[in-house]
C-alpha positions, -999 to +999 in steps of 0.1 A: +000+003-003+016+033-012+022+061+014-001+092+019+013+122-012+023+153+005+034+188-020+042+221-007+039+255-022+054+280-013+042+315-021+061+348-020+078+375-044+107+381-023+119+343-024+116+345-062+136+372-063+162+361-044+160+383-015+151+358+012+160+322+009+136+293+014+142+273+053+112+257+047+109+231+019+136+209+037+126+211+070+090+206+056+104+174+036+122+161+071+092+162+089+072+143+064+095+119+053+091+110+097+056+104+096+060+080+061+045+106+039+058+113+004+066+144-008+058+147-040+067+179-054+076+218-039+066+246-059+076+284-050+052+306-070+042+345-065+023+367-048-004+370-073-040+354-070-044+338-098-011+322-097-022+307-062-052+298-073-046+273-098-013+259-081-035+251-054-061+235-068-036+217-087-018+204-059-051+197-038-062+174-066-031+155-068-021+151-031-037+140+002-015+168+016-007+204+007+011+229+029+015+263+023+042+288+031+042+324+036+013+352+028-009+351+054+007+384+072-013+422+073+003+440+044-014+445+012+009+421-015-001+393+019-033+371-005-029+333+002-059+338+025-083+351+004-066+332-027-068+295-009-105+302+000-113+319-037-097+276-051-128+263-031-154+284-043-155+299+002-160+340+013-133+344+042-148+367+073-133+375+101-129+348+126-138+350+162-113+330+179-091+339+158-092+378+171-099+363+207-061+348+203-044+384+185-064+409+215-051+383+239-017+385+224-015+422+220-028+428+253-004+444+279+022+457+248+025+482+240+013+469+203-019+484+189-041+455+173-055+479+143-073+477+114-043+462+096-031+439+123-072+425+122-061+415+088-046+384+102-080+373+118-098+372+085-101+331+079-119+311+051-155+301+060-156+266+075-117+264+079-100+249+106-072+274+129-039+262+125-024+273+164+006+298+166+026+296+197+050+321+182+030+350+175-004+344+183-018+348+145-032+316+133-027+297+099-059+273+089-067+242+069-088+241+045-099+208+026-068+191+025-044+228+025-027+234+055-022+268+051+011+282+077+033+311+076+063+320+057+090+325+087+105+293+092+102+296+128+064+303+128+060+278+102+077+253+118+059+257+152+024+256+135+035+226+120+046+214+156+011+220+164-010+202+138+014+171+128-003+148+146-033+153+132-014+134+098-023+102+088+009+089+077+023+059+067+056+032+071+091+054+072+106+048+047+143+027+050+170+044+035+207+035+029+241+049+015+268+026-004+299+049-008+317+039-038+350+051-033+353+055-082+330+086-097+294+076-108+304+067-143+325+039-137+294+020-117+264+033-138+256+001-154+254-016-116+233+013-106+209+007-136+206-028-130+197-025-093+174+001-103+161-025-125+162-053-099+145-038-074+116-018-089+103-010-053+135+009-045+147+042-051+180+042-062+201+079-061+237+088-071+252+114-057+288+126-066+314+139-040+348+156-041+379+162-013+410+171-020+425+143-033+398+118-040+364+122-052+337+090-052+301+084-054+273+081-028+247+058-039+212+058-017+188+037-018+154+044-002+118+017-002+093+012+022+104-024+021+133-031+046+141-068+038+143-055-005+164-022+004+188-040+027+196-073-006+198-041-028+224-024-013+245-056+000+242-070-042+248-031-052+278-033-029+290-067-044+288-059-078+311-025-071+335-042-054+337-070-084+340-045-105+372-035-088+363-005-069+360+002-028+328+002-020+319+005+023+290-018+036+256+002+030+250+028+064 
């Protein structure tokens, strides 16, 4: 049985311009892997309503889960909330529970909860709030789409608050065989293993050090015994071809 699938959609012109470096895709990918949820793709898109609607619709149809980051702040270019709502043909309204959380957060501080900040309490009708332990303004879940903040520390706290509700699958087994030669010398062996073990993913990653080079071959799959057998056979074939190879770890 296949694991549940997920996609990530990072939303923000600042990412596309290079001004801000994304730190969310890799972190979410690691969390999903640990839950047995297969990440199928990650997209980075602009703060354009029609673009957001199109990508959210596609990703929602193709995956069990969609996780977005960015565009739910108080400024004019934070349009993720209204765009996701439009993708599901629902309206946005001032959410009373979200307002209560904001009021509680700003109470006793010098920061005024003005109309601009109140925008962060506007949530699509029918959505479920995602807790934000860092700065109170919640994300939300609408259908199978989880909308979170772009700031890494806030996004991570949001994901951690919702992760228990996700239905995962089998955590993949991943083994690495280090080969003391270039991948061009073992490519035919990798192809042989890939064809023989169809449910095991075989990835080849060359590495370079002063005076040395080699290839790390990573084998990944849901069947632990198959991955182990594939790694052992790969190691034997590489050695038989006259190259050094370390046992899988």
